[in-house]
C-alpha positions as CSV (number, residue, x, y, z in Angstrom):
1,M,-37.3,34.6,-9.9
2,S,-34.3,32.6,-11.0
3,S,-32.3,34.2,-13.8
4,K,-32.0,30.7,-15.3
5,T,-35.7,30.5,-15.9
6,R,-36.6,31.2,-19.5
7,P,-39.9,32.7,-20.4
8,T,-42.3,30.5,-22.4
9,G,-45.6,30.9,-24.2
10,W,-45.0,34.4,-25.6
11,R,-48.2,36.0,-26.7
12,K,-49.6,39.4,-27.7
13,S,-53.1,40.8,-27.3
14,T,-55.6,39.8,-29.9
15,H,-56.4,43.6,-30.1
16,S,-53.0,44.1,-31.8
17,G,-54.2,42.4,-35.0
18,Q,-51.4,42.2,-37.6
19,Q,-49.3,45.0,-36.1
20,V,-45.6,44.2,-35.6
21,S,-45.0,46.9,-33.0
22,C,-46.5,45.2,-29.9
23,V,-45.7,44.2,-26.4
24,E,-45.5,40.4,-25.8
25,V,-46.0,38.6,-22.5
26,G,-44.6,35.3,-21.5
27,S,-44.8,33.0,-18.5
28,V,-41.8,32.8,-16.2
29,G,-41.9,31.0,-12.9
30,S,-44.9,32.3,-11.0
31,G,-44.8,35.7,-12.8
32,A,-44.7,37.3,-16.2
33,A,-42.0,38.4,-18.7
34,V,-42.6,41.4,-21.0
35,R,-40.7,42.2,-24.2
36,D,-41.0,44.5,-27.3
37,S,-41.9,42.4,-30.3
38,K,-40.0,44.7,-32.7
39,N,-36.8,44.5,-30.7
40,L,-36.3,41.0,-29.3
41,D,-32.5,41.6,-28.9
42,A,-33.3,44.2,-26.2
43,G,-34.4,41.3,-23.9
44,Y,-37.3,41.3,-21.5
45,F,-38.1,42.2,-17.9
46,T,-39.9,40.1,-15.4
47,T,-42.6,40.7,-12.8
48,T,-44.1,38.8,-9.9
49,S,-47.6,37.5,-10.4
50,R,-48.9,40.1,-7.9
51,Q,-47.1,42.9,-9.8
52,W,-48.5,41.7,-13.1
53,R,-52.1,41.4,-11.7
54,L,-51.9,44.9,-10.3
55,F,-50.7,46.3,-13.6
56,V,-53.4,44.5,-15.6
57,D,-56.1,45.7,-13.1
58,A,-54.8,49.3,-13.6
59,I,-55.1,49.0,-17.4
60,K,-58.6,47.6,-17.1
61,A,-59.5,50.5,-14.8
62,D,-58.2,53.0,-17.4
63,R,-55.7,54.5,-14.9
64,F,-53.1,55.4,-17.6
65,E,-53.1,58.3,-20.0
66,R,-53.3,57.5,-23.7
């Protein structure tokens, strides 16, 4: 992904409700950008669409400890 591409369409899960400490996801190129909503100055990281899909699938399959 090009470093000149800026993420767009930032959103957070509807499960977050009115909480301010959330992870937000935006679109960038053919992948995703992820940032911490309470610390926007920290920037964001990007993933390919395949990496993002595998991560979301792992969450849905409950493969992470809580």
